[in-house]
PDB file of the backbone (N, CA, C, O) and the ligand in Angstrom, with CONECT records:
HET     ZN  A 101       1
ATOM      1  N   MET A   1    -271.594 -20.405 -76.555  1.00  0.00           N
ATOM      2  CA  MET A   1    -271.080 -19.461 -75.816  1.00  0.00           C
ATOM      3  C   MET A   1    -270.992 -19.745 -74.267  1.00  0.00           C
ATOM      4  O   MET A   1    -270.066 -19.435 -73.517  1.00  0.00           O
ATOM      5  N   LEU A   2    -272.054 -20.343 -73.986  1.00  0.00           N
ATOM      6  CA  LEU A   2    -272.162 -20.701 -72.490  1.00  0.00           C
ATOM      7  C   LEU A   2    -271.271 -21.659 -72.030  1.00  0.00           C
ATOM      8  O   LEU A   2    -270.855 -21.681 -70.871  1.00  0.00           O
ATOM      9  N   LYS A   3    -270.920 -22.557 -73.011  1.00  0.00           N
ATOM     10  CA  LYS A   3    -269.876 -23.801 -72.582  1.00  0.00           C
ATOM     11  C   LYS A   3    -268.559 -23.099 -72.435  1.00  0.00           C
ATOM     12  O   LYS A   3    -267.856 -23.548 -71.531  1.00  0.00           O
ATOM     13  N   TYR A   4    -268.089 -22.136 -73.098  1.00  0.00           N
ATOM     14  CA  TYR A   4    -266.892 -21.474 -72.758  1.00  0.00           C
ATOM     15  C   TYR A   4    -266.946 -20.719 -71.538  1.00  0.00           C
ATOM     16  O   TYR A   4    -265.890 -20.660 -70.909  1.00  0.00           O
ATOM     17  N   LEU A   5    -267.957 -20.123 -71.066  1.00  0.00           N
ATOM     18  CA  LEU A   5    -267.993 -19.521 -69.872  1.00  0.00           C
ATOM     19  C   LEU A   5    -267.858 -20.666 -68.746  1.00  0.00           C
ATOM     20  O   LEU A   5    -267.103 -20.500 -67.788  1.00  0.00           O
ATOM     21  N   LEU A   6    -268.508 -21.655 -68.883  1.00  0.00           N
ATOM     22  CA  LEU A   6    -268.466 -22.856 -67.894  1.00  0.00           C
ATOM     23  C   LEU A   6    -267.050 -23.397 -67.814  1.00  0.00           C
ATOM     24  O   LEU A   6    -266.508 -23.684 -66.747  1.00  0.00           O
ATOM     25  N   LEU A   7    -266.409 -23.533 -69.163  1.00  0.00           N
ATOM     26  CA  LEU A   7    -265.080 -23.927 -69.156  1.00  0.00           C
ATOM     27  C   LEU A   7    -264.120 -22.974 -68.460  1.00  0.00           C
ATOM     28  O   LEU A   7    -263.193 -23.407 -67.776  1.00  0.00           O
ATOM     29  N   PHE A   8    -264.347 -21.655 -68.640  1.00  0.00           N
ATOM     30  CA  PHE A   8    -263.473 -20.598 -68.015  1.00  0.00           C
ATOM     31  C   PHE A   8    -263.727 -20.808 -66.424  1.00  0.00           C
ATOM     32  O   PHE A   8    -262.769 -20.896 -65.655  1.00  0.00           O
ATOM     33  N   LEU A   9    -264.946 -20.877 -66.018  1.00  0.00           N
ATOM     34  CA  LEU A   9    -265.153 -21.082 -64.552  1.00  0.00           C
ATOM     35  C   LEU A   9    -264.594 -22.260 -64.004  1.00  0.00           C
ATOM     36  O   LEU A   9    -264.153 -22.218 -62.856  1.00  0.00           O
ATOM     37  N   VAL A  10    -264.546 -23.383 -64.714  1.00  0.00           N
ATOM     38  CA  VAL A  10    -263.927 -24.623 -64.268  1.00  0.00           C
ATOM     39  C   VAL A  10    -262.518 -24.410 -64.210  1.00  0.00           C
ATOM     40  O   VAL A  10    -261.962 -24.795 -63.181  1.00  0.00           O
ATOM     41  N   VAL A  11    -261.782 -23.847 -65.149  1.00  0.00           N
ATOM     42  CA  VAL A  11    -260.473 -23.469 -65.099  1.00  0.00           C
ATOM     43  C   VAL A  11    -260.027 -22.686 -63.914  1.00  0.00           C
ATOM     44  O   VAL A  11    -259.048 -22.984 -63.229  1.00  0.00           O
ATOM     45  N   LEU A  12    -260.900 -21.548 -63.693  1.00  0.00           N
ATOM     46  CA  LEU A  12    -260.697 -20.773 -62.751  1.00  0.00           C
ATOM     47  C   LEU A  12    -260.933 -21.463 -61.305  1.00  0.00           C
ATOM     48  O   LEU A  12    -260.266 -21.039 -60.362  1.00  0.00           O
ATOM     49  N   TRP A  13    -261.665 -22.292 -61.144  1.00  0.00           N
ATOM     50  CA  TRP A  13    -261.875 -22.994 -60.003  1.00  0.00           C
ATOM     51  C   TRP A  13    -260.579 -23.955 -59.614  1.00  0.00           C
ATOM     52  O   TRP A  13    -260.003 -24.039 -58.530  1.00  0.00           O
ATOM     53  N   LEU A  14    -260.324 -24.622 -60.804  1.00  0.00           N
ATOM     54  CA  LEU A  14    -259.148 -25.419 -60.579  1.00  0.00           C
ATOM     55  C   LEU A  14    -257.836 -24.722 -60.263  1.00  0.00           C
ATOM     56  O   LEU A  14    -256.995 -25.178 -59.489  1.00  0.00           O
ATOM     57  N   TRP A  15    -257.736 -23.610 -60.908  1.00  0.00           N
ATOM     58  CA  TRP A  15    -256.579 -22.691 -60.504  1.00  0.00           C
ATOM     59  C   TRP A  15    -256.551 -22.238 -59.057  1.00  0.00           C
ATOM     60  O   TRP A  15    -255.499 -22.162 -58.421  1.00  0.00           O
ATOM     61  N   HIS A  16    -257.720 -21.947 -58.570  1.00  0.00           N
ATOM     62  CA  HIS A  16    -257.747 -21.579 -57.292  1.00  0.00           C
ATOM     63  C   HIS A  16    -257.817 -22.665 -56.228  1.00  0.00           C
ATOM     64  O   HIS A  16    -257.626 -22.377 -55.046  1.00  0.00           O
ATOM     65  N   SER A  17    -258.062 -23.795 -56.586  1.00  0.00           N
ATOM     66  CA  SER A  17    -258.180 -25.082 -55.752  1.00  0.00           C
ATOM     67  C   SER A  17    -256.608 -25.304 -55.123  1.00  0.00           C
ATOM     68  O   SER A  17    -255.541 -25.221 -55.732  1.00  0.00           O
ATOM     69  N   PRO A  18    -256.824 -25.585 -53.830  1.00  0.00           N
ATOM     70  CA  PRO A  18    -255.456 -25.617 -53.129  1.00  0.00           C
ATOM     71  C   PRO A  18    -254.714 -26.992 -53.674  1.00  0.00           C
ATOM     72  O   PRO A  18    -253.484 -27.042 -53.668  1.00  0.00           O
ATOM     73  N   ALA A  19    -255.381 -27.929 -54.070  1.00  0.00           N
ATOM     74  CA  ALA A  19    -254.749 -29.188 -54.601  1.00  0.00           C
ATOM     75  C   ALA A  19    -253.885 -28.786 -55.806  1.00  0.00           C
ATOM     76  O   ALA A  19    -252.693 -29.091 -55.844  1.00  0.00           O
ATOM     77  N   ILE A  20    -254.481 -28.109 -56.778  1.00  0.00           N
ATOM     78  CA  ILE A  20    -253.715 -27.793 -58.039  1.00  0.00           C
ATOM     79  C   ILE A  20    -252.701 -26.831 -57.714  1.00  0.00           C
ATOM     80  O   ILE A  20    -251.602 -26.885 -58.266  1.00  0.00           O
ATOM     81  N   ARG A  21    -253.003 -25.885 -56.795  1.00  0.00           N
ATOM     82  CA  ARG A  21    -251.926 -24.890 -56.518  1.00  0.00           C
ATOM     83  C   ARG A  21    -250.689 -25.495 -55.977  1.00  0.00           C
ATOM     84  O   ARG A  21    -249.557 -25.140 -56.306  1.00  0.00           O
ATOM     85  N   GLY A  22    -251.017 -26.591 -54.981  1.00  0.00           N
ATOM     86  CA  GLY A  22    -249.855 -27.393 -54.380  1.00  0.00           C
ATOM     87  C   GLY A  22    -249.064 -28.074 -55.398  1.00  0.00           C
ATOM     88  O   GLY A  22    -247.834 -28.083 -55.381  1.00  0.00           O
ATOM     89  N   LEU A  23    -249.840 -28.694 -56.364  1.00  0.00           N
ATOM     90  CA  LEU A  23    -249.072 -29.386 -57.343  1.00  0.00           C
ATOM     91  C   LEU A  23    -248.209 -28.426 -58.289  1.00  0.00           C
ATOM     92  O   LEU A  23    -247.064 -28.721 -58.631  1.00  0.00           O
ATOM     93  N   LEU A  24    -248.812 -27.333 -58.654  1.00  0.00           N
ATOM     94  CA  LEU A  24    -247.894 -26.423 -59.375  1.00  0.00           C
ATOM     95  C   LEU A  24    -246.692 -25.955 -58.657  1.00  0.00           C
ATOM     96  O   LEU A  24    -245.658 -25.657 -59.254  1.00  0.00           O
ATOM     97  N   LYS A  25    -246.836 -25.887 -57.286  1.00  0.00           N
ATOM     98  CA  LYS A  25    -245.589 -25.367 -56.598  1.00  0.00           C
ATOM     99  C   LYS A  25    -244.716 -26.637 -56.201  1.00  0.00           C
ATOM    100  O   LYS A  25    -243.732 -26.502 -55.475  1.00  0.00           O
ATOM    101  N   GLY A  26    -245.069 -27.754 -56.651  1.00  0.00           N
ATOM    102  CA  GLY A  26    -244.286 -28.903 -56.358  1.00  0.00           C
ATOM    103  C   GLY A  26    -244.338 -29.542 -55.022  1.00  0.00           C
ATOM    104  O   GLY A  26    -243.499 -30.349 -54.621  1.00  0.00           O
ATOM    105  N   LYS A  27    -245.393 -29.125 -54.344  1.00  0.00           N
ATOM    106  CA  LYS A  27    -245.650 -29.669 -53.042  1.00  0.00           C
ATOM    107  C   LYS A  27    -246.695 -30.729 -53.095  1.00  0.00           C
ATOM    108  O   LYS A  27    -247.476 -30.842 -54.040  1.00  0.00           O
ATOM    109  N   LYS A  28    -246.684 -31.496 -52.055  1.00  0.00           N
ATOM    110  CA  LYS A  28    -247.976 -32.336 -51.942  1.00  0.00           C
ATOM    111  C   LYS A  28    -249.162 -31.452 -51.660  1.00  0.00           C
ATOM    112  O   LYS A  28    -249.031 -30.436 -50.978  1.00  0.00           O
ATOM    113  N   PRO A  29    -250.279 -31.808 -52.157  1.00  0.00           N
ATOM    114  CA  PRO A  29    -251.503 -31.019 -51.960  1.00  0.00           C
ATOM    115  C   PRO A  29    -251.792 -30.952 -50.412  1.00  0.00           C
ATOM    116  O   PRO A  29    -251.902 -29.876 -49.825  1.00  0.00           O
ATOM    117  N   GLU A  30    -251.893 -32.020 -49.869  1.00  0.00           N
ATOM    118  CA  GLU A  30    -252.254 -32.062 -48.434  1.00  0.00           C
ATOM    119  C   GLU A  30    -251.268 -33.025 -47.675  1.00  0.00           C
ATOM    120  O   GLU A  30    -251.158 -34.182 -48.079  1.00  0.00           O
ATOM    121  N   ALA A  31    -250.684 -32.669 -46.794  1.00  0.00           N
ATOM    122  CA  ALA A  31    -249.811 -33.703 -45.917  1.00  0.00           C
ATOM    123  C   ALA A  31    -250.769 -34.552 -45.222  1.00  0.00           C
ATOM    124  O   ALA A  31    -251.776 -34.133 -44.652  1.00  0.00           O
ATOM    125  N   ALA A  32    -250.388 -35.812 -45.302  1.00  0.00           N
ATOM    126  CA  ALA A  32    -251.141 -36.829 -44.725  1.00  0.00           C
ATOM    127  C   ALA A  32    -251.166 -36.603 -43.302  1.00  0.00           C
ATOM    128  O   ALA A  32    -250.138 -36.140 -42.808  1.00  0.00           O
ATOM    129  N   PRO A  33    -252.198 -36.855 -42.515  1.00  0.00           N
ATOM    130  CA  PRO A  33    -252.156 -36.638 -41.055  1.00  0.00           C
ATOM    131  C   PRO A  33    -251.182 -37.765 -40.570  1.00  0.00           C
ATOM    132  O   PRO A  33    -251.086 -38.871 -41.103  1.00  0.00           O
ATOM    133  N   PRO A  34    -250.498 -37.343 -39.520  1.00  0.00           N
ATOM    134  CA  PRO A  34    -249.674 -38.284 -38.947  1.00  0.00           C
ATOM    135  C   PRO A  34    -250.441 -39.663 -38.423  1.00  0.00           C
ATOM    136  O   PRO A  34    -251.572 -39.652 -37.936  1.00  0.00           O
ATOM    137  N   THR A  35    -249.700 -40.742 -38.591  1.00  0.00           N
ATOM    138  CA  THR A  35    -250.531 -42.022 -38.152  1.00  0.00           C
ATOM    139  C   THR A  35    -250.270 -42.091 -36.597  1.00  0.00           C
ATOM    140  O   THR A  35    -249.165 -42.014 -36.060  1.00  0.00           O
ATOM    141  N   ARG A  36    -251.383 -42.236 -36.025  1.00  0.00           N
ATOM    142  CA  ARG A  36    -251.398 -42.262 -34.629  1.00  0.00           C
ATOM    143  C   ARG A  36    -251.055 -43.778 -34.244  1.00  0.00           C
ATOM    144  O   ARG A  36    -251.540 -44.646 -34.969  1.00  0.00           O
ATOM    145  N   PRO A  37    -250.343 -44.125 -33.276  1.00  0.00           N
ATOM    146  CA  PRO A  37    -250.163 -45.356 -32.849  1.00  0.00           C
ATOM    147  C   PRO A  37    -251.330 -46.110 -32.309  1.00  0.00           C
ATOM    148  O   PRO A  37    -252.232 -45.477 -31.760  1.00  0.00           O
ATOM    149  N   GLY A  38    -251.391 -47.386 -32.415  1.00  0.00           N
ATOM    150  CA  GLY A  38    -252.660 -48.125 -31.913  1.00  0.00           C
ATOM    151  C   GLY A  38    -252.868 -47.778 -30.496  1.00  0.00           C
ATOM    152  O   GLY A  38    -252.063 -47.080 -29.881  1.00  0.00           O
ATOM    153  N   PRO A  39    -253.964 -48.271 -29.963  1.00  0.00           N
ATOM    154  CA  PRO A  39    -254.312 -48.166 -28.759  1.00  0.00           C
ATOM    155  C   PRO A  39    -253.294 -48.845 -27.799  1.00  0.00           C
ATOM    156  O   PRO A  39    -252.857 -49.955 -28.104  1.00  0.00           O
ATOM    157  N   LYS A  40    -252.925 -48.278 -26.741  1.00  0.00           N
ATOM    158  CA  LYS A  40    -252.036 -48.807 -25.846  1.00  0.00           C
ATOM    159  C   LYS A  40    -252.790 -49.814 -24.855  1.00  0.00           C
ATOM    160  O   LYS A  40    -253.928 -49.622 -24.426  1.00  0.00           O
ATOM    161  N   PRO A  41    -251.992 -50.904 -24.561  1.00  0.00           N
ATOM    162  CA  PRO A  41    -252.661 -51.888 -23.747  1.00  0.00           C
ATOM    163  C   PRO A  41    -253.005 -51.143 -22.364  1.00  0.00           C
ATOM    164  O   PRO A  41    -252.255 -50.355 -21.788  1.00  0.00           O
ATOM    165  N   THR A  42    -254.205 -51.518 -21.968  1.00  0.00           N
ATOM    166  CA  THR A  42    -254.647 -50.890 -20.711  1.00  0.00           C
ATOM    167  C   THR A  42    -254.804 -51.986 -19.576  1.00  0.00           C
ATOM    168  O   THR A  42    -255.100 -51.663 -18.425  1.00  0.00           O
ATOM    169  N   GLY A  43    -254.618 -53.126 -19.910  1.00  0.00           N
ATOM    170  CA  GLY A  43    -254.698 -54.335 -18.954  1.00  0.00           C
ATOM    171  C   GLY A  43    -256.176 -54.758 -18.988  1.00  0.00           C
ATOM    172  O   GLY A  43    -256.507 -55.688 -18.252  1.00  0.00           O
ATOM    173  N   ASN A  44    -256.988 -54.238 -19.675  1.00  0.00           N
ATOM    174  CA  ASN A  44    -258.383 -54.713 -19.662  1.00  0.00           C
ATOM    175  C   ASN A  44    -258.759 -55.512 -20.893  1.00  0.00           C
ATOM    176  O   ASN A  44    -259.927 -55.857 -21.076  1.00  0.00           O
ATOM    177  N   GLU A  45    -257.821 -55.798 -21.707  1.00  0.00           N
ATOM    178  CA  GLU A  45    -258.102 -56.637 -22.946  1.00  0.00           C
ATOM    179  C   GLU A  45    -258.651 -57.962 -22.501  1.00  0.00           C
ATOM    180  O   GLU A  45    -258.309 -58.490 -21.443  1.00  0.00           O
ATOM    181  N   PRO A  46    -259.472 -58.456 -23.302  1.00  0.00           N
ATOM    182  CA  PRO A  46    -259.746 -59.974 -23.169  1.00  0.00           C
ATOM    183  C   PRO A  46    -258.566 -60.868 -23.334  1.00  0.00           C
ATOM    184  O   PRO A  46    -257.656 -60.643 -24.131  1.00  0.00           O
ATOM    185  N   ASP A  47    -258.637 -61.981 -22.469  1.00  0.00           N
ATOM    186  CA  ASP A  47    -257.437 -62.980 -22.536  1.00  0.00           C
ATOM    187  C   ASP A  47    -257.380 -63.636 -23.756  1.00  0.00           C
ATOM    188  O   ASP A  47    -258.446 -63.917 -24.303  1.00  0.00           O
ATOM    189  N   GLN A  48    -256.303 -63.939 -24.293  1.00  0.00           N
ATOM    190  CA  GLN A  48    -256.045 -64.780 -25.465  1.00  0.00           C
ATOM    191  C   GLN A  48    -256.539 -66.177 -25.211  1.00  0.00           C
ATOM    192  O   GLN A  48    -256.177 -66.893 -24.277  1.00  0.00           O
ATOM    193  N   ILE A  49    -257.436 -66.492 -26.182  1.00  0.00           N
ATOM    194  CA  ILE A  49    -257.998 -67.908 -26.061  1.00  0.00           C
ATOM    195  C   ILE A  49    -257.145 -68.939 -26.857  1.00  0.00           C
ATOM    196  O   ILE A  49    -256.901 -68.800 -28.056  1.00  0.00           O
ATOM    197  N   VAL A  50    -256.736 -69.924 -26.146  1.00  0.00           N
ATOM    198  CA  VAL A  50    -255.915 -70.978 -26.731  1.00  0.00           C
ATOM    199  C   VAL A  50    -256.654 -72.245 -26.666  1.00  0.00           C
ATOM    200  O   VAL A  50    -257.553 -72.381 -25.836  1.00  0.00           O
ATOM    201  N   PRO A  51    -256.320 -73.226 -27.522  1.00  0.00           N
ATOM    202  CA  PRO A  51    -256.887 -74.581 -27.605  1.00  0.00           C
ATOM    203  C   PRO A  51    -256.026 -75.501 -26.823  1.00  0.00           C
ATOM    204  O   PRO A  51    -254.801 -75.377 -26.842  1.00  0.00           O
ATOM    205  N   CYS A  52    -256.659 -76.467 -26.101  1.00  0.00           N
ATOM    206  CA  CYS A  52    -255.849 -77.490 -25.370  1.00  0.00           C
ATOM    207  C   CYS A  52    -255.239 -78.374 -26.430  1.00  0.00           C
ATOM    208  O   CYS A  52    -255.858 -78.580 -27.474  1.00  0.00           O
ATOM    209  N   ALA A  53    -254.114 -78.876 -26.219  1.00  0.00           N
ATOM    210  CA  ALA A  53    -253.276 -79.692 -27.080  1.00  0.00           C
ATOM    211  C   ALA A  53    -253.832 -81.071 -27.063  1.00  0.00           C
ATOM    212  O   ALA A  53    -253.570 -81.854 -27.976  1.00  0.00           O
ATOM    213  N   HIS A  54    -254.582 -81.396 -26.070  1.00  0.00           N
ATOM    214  CA  HIS A  54    -255.157 -82.932 -25.827  1.00  0.00           C
ATOM    215  C   HIS A  54    -256.466 -82.842 -26.378  1.00  0.00           C
ATOM    216  O   HIS A  54    -256.695 -83.498 -27.394  1.00  0.00           O
ATOM    217  N   CYS A  55    -257.384 -82.123 -25.869  1.00  0.00           N
ATOM    218  CA  CYS A  55    -258.833 -82.339 -26.176  1.00  0.00           C
ATOM    219  C   CYS A  55    -259.361 -81.169 -27.177  1.00  0.00           C
ATOM    220  O   CYS A  55    -260.472 -81.275 -27.695  1.00  0.00           O
ATOM    221  N   GLY A  56    -258.617 -80.179 -27.400  1.00  0.00           N
ATOM    222  CA  GLY A  56    -258.923 -79.004 -28.352  1.00  0.00           C
ATOM    223  C   GLY A  56    -259.903 -78.009 -27.770  1.00  0.00           C
ATOM    224  O   GLY A  56    -260.367 -77.140 -28.508  1.00  0.00           O
ATOM    225  N   VAL A  57    -260.268 -78.081 -26.426  1.00  0.00           N
ATOM    226  CA  VAL A  57    -261.157 -77.100 -25.915  1.00  0.00           C
ATOM    227  C   VAL A  57    -260.489 -75.890 -25.844  1.00  0.00           C
ATOM    228  O   VAL A  57    -259.275 -75.890 -25.641  1.00  0.00           O
ATOM    229  N   HIS A  58    -261.165 -74.761 -25.996  1.00  0.00           N
ATOM    230  CA  HIS A  58    -260.545 -73.485 -26.127  1.00  0.00           C
ATOM    231  C   HIS A  58    -260.777 -72.779 -24.650  1.00  0.00           C
ATOM    232  O   HIS A  58    -261.887 -72.818 -24.119  1.00  0.00           O
ATOM    233  N   LEU A  59    -259.766 -72.198 -24.095  1.00  0.00           N
ATOM    234  CA  LEU A  59    -259.796 -71.574 -22.842  1.00  0.00           C
ATOM    235  C   LEU A  59    -258.929 -70.453 -22.859  1.00  0.00           C
ATOM    236  O   LEU A  59    -258.124 -70.283 -23.775  1.00  0.00           O
ATOM    237  N   PRO A  60    -259.074 -69.483 -21.657  1.00  0.00           N
ATOM    238  CA  PRO A  60    -258.168 -68.398 -21.786  1.00  0.00           C
ATOM    239  C   PRO A  60    -256.923 -68.851 -21.353  1.00  0.00           C
ATOM    240  O   PRO A  60    -256.765 -69.829 -20.623  1.00  0.00           O
ATOM    241  N   PHE A  61    -255.880 -68.015 -21.880  1.00  0.00           N
ATOM    242  CA  PHE A  61    -254.437 -68.557 -21.613  1.00  0.00           C
ATOM    243  C   PHE A  61    -254.190 -68.484 -20.152  1.00  0.00           C
ATOM    244  O   PHE A  61    -253.497 -69.364 -19.639  1.00  0.00           O
ATOM    245  N   LYS A  62    -254.700 -67.497 -19.404  1.00  0.00           N
ATOM    246  CA  LYS A  62    -254.351 -67.473 -17.982  1.00  0.00           C
ATOM    247  C   LYS A  62    -254.849 -68.709 -17.144  1.00  0.00           C
ATOM    248  O   LYS A  62    -254.354 -68.935 -16.039  1.00  0.00           O
ATOM    249  N   ASP A  63    -255.790 -69.471 -17.657  1.00  0.00           N
ATOM    250  CA  ASP A  63    -256.482 -70.624 -16.971  1.00  0.00           C
ATOM    251  C   ASP A  63    -255.583 -71.960 -17.536  1.00  0.00           C
ATOM    252  O   ASP A  63    -255.606 -73.055 -16.974  1.00  0.00           O
ATOM    253  N   ALA A  64    -254.952 -71.717 -18.505  1.00  0.00           N
ATOM    254  CA  ALA A  64    -254.124 -72.869 -19.166  1.00  0.00           C
ATOM    255  C   ALA A  64    -253.001 -73.374 -18.399  1.00  0.00           C
ATOM    256  O   ALA A  64    -252.391 -72.679 -17.587  1.00  0.00           O
ATOM    257  N   VAL A  65    -252.721 -74.618 -18.665  1.00  0.00           N
ATOM    258  CA  VAL A  65    -251.650 -75.326 -18.086  1.00  0.00           C
ATOM    259  C   VAL A  65    -250.543 -75.648 -19.253  1.00  0.00           C
ATOM    260  O   VAL A  65    -250.830 -76.224 -20.303  1.00  0.00           O
ATOM    261  N   LEU A  66    -249.385 -75.237 -18.944  1.00  0.00           N
ATOM    262  CA  LEU A  66    -248.230 -75.311 -19.967  1.00  0.00           C
ATOM    263  C   LEU A  66    -247.346 -76.500 -19.590  1.00  0.00           C
ATOM    264  O   LEU A  66    -247.035 -76.682 -18.413  1.00  0.00           O
ATOM    265  N   ASP A  67    -246.929 -77.329 -20.588  1.00  0.00           N
ATOM    266  CA  ASP A  67    -245.950 -78.339 -20.288  1.00  0.00           C
ATOM    267  C   ASP A  67    -244.511 -77.835 -20.682  1.00  0.00           C
ATOM    268  O   ASP A  67    -244.368 -76.722 -21.186  1.00  0.00           O
ATOM    269  N   ILE A  68    -243.592 -78.563 -20.473  1.00  0.00           N
ATOM    270  CA  ILE A  68    -242.240 -78.072 -20.629  1.00  0.00           C
ATOM    271  C   ILE A  68    -242.082 -77.584 -21.983  1.00  0.00           C
ATOM    272  O   ILE A  68    -241.466 -76.534 -22.165  1.00  0.00           O
ATOM    273  N   GLY A  69    -242.657 -78.344 -23.117  1.00  0.00           N
ATOM    274  CA  GLY A  69    -242.571 -77.840 -24.453  1.00  0.00           C
ATOM    275  C   GLY A  69    -243.157 -76.625 -24.838  1.00  0.00           C
ATOM    276  O   GLY A  69    -242.931 -76.094 -25.926  1.00  0.00           O
ATOM    277  N   GLY A  70    -243.991 -76.115 -23.874  1.00  0.00           N
ATOM    278  CA  GLY A  70    -244.837 -74.950 -24.083  1.00  0.00           C
ATOM    279  C   GLY A  70    -246.209 -75.111 -24.760  1.00  0.00           C
ATOM    280  O   GLY A  70    -246.858 -74.157 -25.190  1.00  0.00           O
ATOM    281  N   ARG A  71    -246.608 -76.434 -24.820  1.00  0.00           N
ATOM    282  CA  ARG A  71    -247.848 -76.668 -25.230  1.00  0.00           C
ATOM    283  C   ARG A  71    -248.874 -76.310 -24.283  1.00  0.00           C
ATOM    284  O   ARG A  71    -248.501 -76.085 -23.132  1.00  0.00           O
ATOM    285  N   VAL A  72    -250.135 -76.215 -24.568  1.00  0.00           N
ATOM    286  CA  VAL A  72    -251.102 -75.608 -23.871  1.00  0.00           C
ATOM    287  C   VAL A  72    -252.169 -76.760 -23.659  1.00  0.00           C
ATOM    288  O   VAL A  72    -252.541 -77.502 -24.567  1.00  0.00           O
ATOM    289  N   TYR A  73    -252.636 -76.823 -22.287  1.00  0.00           N
ATOM    290  CA  TYR A  73    -253.491 -77.852 -21.832  1.00  0.00           C
ATOM    291  C   TYR A  73    -254.577 -77.145 -21.036  1.00  0.00           C
ATOM    292  O   TYR A  73    -254.347 -76.062 -20.497  1.00  0.00           O
ATOM    293  N   CYS A  74    -255.762 -77.750 -20.959  1.00  0.00           N
ATOM    294  CA  CYS A  74    -256.877 -77.305 -20.173  1.00  0.00           C
ATOM    295  C   CYS A  74    -256.652 -77.724 -18.669  1.00  0.00           C
ATOM    296  O   CYS A  74    -257.208 -77.049 -17.802  1.00  0.00           O
ATOM    297  N   GLY A  75    -255.945 -78.693 -18.345  1.00  0.00           N
ATOM    298  CA  GLY A  75    -255.845 -79.004 -17.028  1.00  0.00           C
ATOM    299  C   GLY A  75    -254.583 -80.014 -16.849  1.00  0.00           C
ATOM    300  O   GLY A  75    -253.950 -80.456 -17.808  1.00  0.00           O
ATOM    301  N   ASP A  76    -254.317 -80.303 -15.556  1.00  0.00           N
ATOM    302  CA  ASP A  76    -253.236 -81.202 -15.363  1.00  0.00           C
ATOM    303  C   ASP A  76    -253.305 -82.689 -15.971  1.00  0.00           C
ATOM    304  O   ASP A  76    -252.372 -83.325 -16.461  1.00  0.00           O
ATOM    305  N   ALA A  77    -254.751 -83.114 -15.806  1.00  0.00           N
ATOM    306  CA  ALA A  77    -254.883 -84.386 -16.401  1.00  0.00           C
ATOM    307  C   ALA A  77    -254.467 -84.541 -17.818  1.00  0.00           C
ATOM    308  O   ALA A  77    -253.848 -85.535 -18.198  1.00  0.00           O
ATOM    309  N   HIS A  78    -254.834 -83.472 -18.672  1.00  0.00           N
ATOM    310  CA  HIS A  78    -254.638 -83.540 -20.058  1.00  0.00           C
ATOM    311  C   HIS A  78    -253.085 -83.222 -20.221  1.00  0.00           C
ATOM    312  O   HIS A  78    -252.454 -83.744 -21.141  1.00  0.00           O
ATOM    313  N   ARG A  79    -252.505 -82.392 -19.350  1.00  0.00           N
ATOM    314  CA  ARG A  79    -251.050 -82.204 -19.475  1.00  0.00           C
ATOM    315  C   ARG A  79    -250.201 -83.606 -19.238  1.00  0.00           C
ATOM    316  O   ARG A  79    -249.230 -83.886 -19.941  1.00  0.00           O
ATOM    317  N   THR A  80    -250.627 -84.365 -18.283  1.00  0.00           N
ATOM    318  CA  THR A  80    -249.973 -85.554 -18.022  1.00  0.00           C
ATOM    319  C   THR A  80    -250.330 -86.536 -19.256  1.00  0.00           C
ATOM    320  O   THR A  80    -249.469 -87.324 -19.648  1.00  0.00           O
ATOM    321  N   ALA A  81    -251.521 -86.489 -19.827  1.00  0.00           N
ATOM    322  CA  ALA A  81    -251.947 -87.359 -20.847  1.00  0.00           C
ATOM    323  C   ALA A  81    -251.214 -86.992 -22.209  1.00  0.00           C
ATOM    324  O   ALA A  81    -251.143 -87.795 -23.138  1.00  0.00           O
ATOM    325  N   GLY A  82    -250.690 -85.744 -22.250  1.00  0.00           N
ATOM    326  CA  GLY A  82    -249.869 -85.417 -23.435  1.00  0.00           C
ATOM    327  C   GLY A  82    -250.778 -84.972 -24.490  1.00  0.00           C
ATOM    328  O   GLY A  82    -252.004 -85.016 -24.387  1.00  0.00           O
ATOM    329  N   PRO A  83    -250.088 -84.509 -25.587  1.00  0.00           N
ATOM    330  CA  PRO A  83    -250.766 -84.047 -26.748  1.00  0.00           C
ATOM    331  C   PRO A  83    -251.601 -85.144 -27.475  1.00  0.00           C
ATOM    332  O   PRO A  83    -251.244 -86.321 -27.435  1.00  0.00           O
ATOM    333  N   ARG A  84    -252.742 -84.730 -28.155  1.00  0.00           N
ATOM    334  CA  ARG A  84    -253.496 -85.864 -28.741  1.00  0.00           C
ATOM    335  C   ARG A  84    -252.566 -86.397 -29.985  1.00  0.00           C
ATOM    336  O   ARG A  84    -251.844 -85.693 -30.691  1.00  0.00           O
ATOM    337  N   ARG A  85    -252.742 -87.667 -30.068  1.00  0.00           N
ATOM    338  CA  ARG A  85    -252.051 -88.303 -31.281  1.00  0.00           C
ATOM    339  C   ARG A  85    -252.893 -88.085 -32.477  1.00  0.00           C
ATOM    340  O   ARG A  85    -254.120 -88.190 -32.472  1.00  0.00           O
ATOM    341  N   PRO A  86    -252.118 -87.756 -33.576  1.00  0.00           N
ATOM    342  CA  PRO A  86    -252.940 -87.584 -34.938  1.00  0.00           C
ATOM    343  C   PRO A  86    -253.391 -88.794 -35.473  1.00  0.00           C
ATOM    344  O   PRO A  86    -254.038 -88.802 -36.521  1.00  0.00           O
TER     345      PRO A  86
HETATM  346 ZN    ZN A 101    -257.939 -80.604 -22.594  1.00  0.00          ZN2+
END
């Protein structure tokens, strides 16, 4: 007898739960919260770290020297020396 009472209570609880009521009405139970865009750049982000094409040392992009081809070097000496040969 007790299990029928528990079953009745469970059915009653399910009937009154918003999720089931939303499903019965054909709506989604809960609308997903709108996705917020990521944090906007504030200018305080750390610099992008890039490797030198000649020696491989990593340095901030703002300190790097670029050649005509867009390769990144740690300084003028390595830029004139060119990329490391494989
Ligand atoms: Zn270098």
